[in-house]
N, C-alpha and C positions, 0 to 999 in steps of 0.2 A: 870692631868691624862687624858690620851686618852681613849676614850670609843669606843667600836665597834658600828658602825652605822646600823648594821643589826640584831640587837637583836630581832626585830619584826618578824623574820623569823625562830626563833627557836621552834621547836615543840618537847617537851620532850617525847610525846607519839609515835613518829614516829619510834624510834629505837626499833628493835626487840631484846630483851635480849637473845634470843636463837640462834642468828648467830653464825656460827662455824668458820667464818673467812672471808677473803676478797672474795667477790662474784666472781670476775672475776678470781682470782688465783685459786679458788676451781673449776671453770668451765674449765679453760685450763691447770690445773696442775702446775701452777706457785707457788711461795713461797713469804712469806712476813715476814718483821721484826716485825712491830707493826701494830695495826689497828686504824682506825679512823671511826667515825660514822657521816654520814651527819645529821645535825640538822634540815634539811628540809623535808626529805623523808626517812631517816633511812638507806640508802645505806651503807653498811660496805666495806670499802676500805683499801688497804695497804698504809703505810706512805711513805714519801719521801726518806726514807732510805731503802725502798724495791726497787727491781730491776724494778718494773713496775709502781710504784707511782700512783696506782689506785684511791686513795682518791682525789688527785690533778686533775687527769684526769676527775673524776666525776664532780668536782666543775667547771672545765673549760667547759665541755659539757652541764651542766645544768644550770649554773648560781647560784646554791645553795651555798651561801657564807660561812657558819660556820660548822665546823666539831668539834667533841668532842673526846678526847682520848676514846679508847674502850679497855683499858687495866686495869687489877685489881689494878695495882699500880700507876695509873695516874687518875687525875681528873681536867682536864683544857679543854678549849675551844681554838680554833684558827680560826679567820676571814681571809680569803684569800684576799678579796679586800682592807681590811684596814691593812694587815699584822700585825695582832696583836694577841698575845697569852694572854689569860686572864682567870680568875676564876670569877664564879657568885656566890655571896653570895645568899643563899636561894634556889639554884638550887636543883632538887632532886638528889638523889645519882645516879651516873653514872652507866648504865647497862655495863656489861663487858662480854666477852666470857669466856668460861671455860678454 
């Protein structure tokens, strides 16, 4: 089994559970499909299926490697450098937007 090599960069307390949507899309009037939460700083960005792919852009700009699904029906993590989708046993419940 392959493990994410960036688990030490996850900060569960970084994510603001009151975020209303993709930060950049809200600022520029864009739209998103699904949301992802940066696990290093809490940035909320839109997924790769969204027109602007702000979550990926944030990772590329900052080097923050791991995002977590920020949707009520999803509870998984994704590590961009390791190209790895995973779940973490014992992780606190995922915060989600309304």
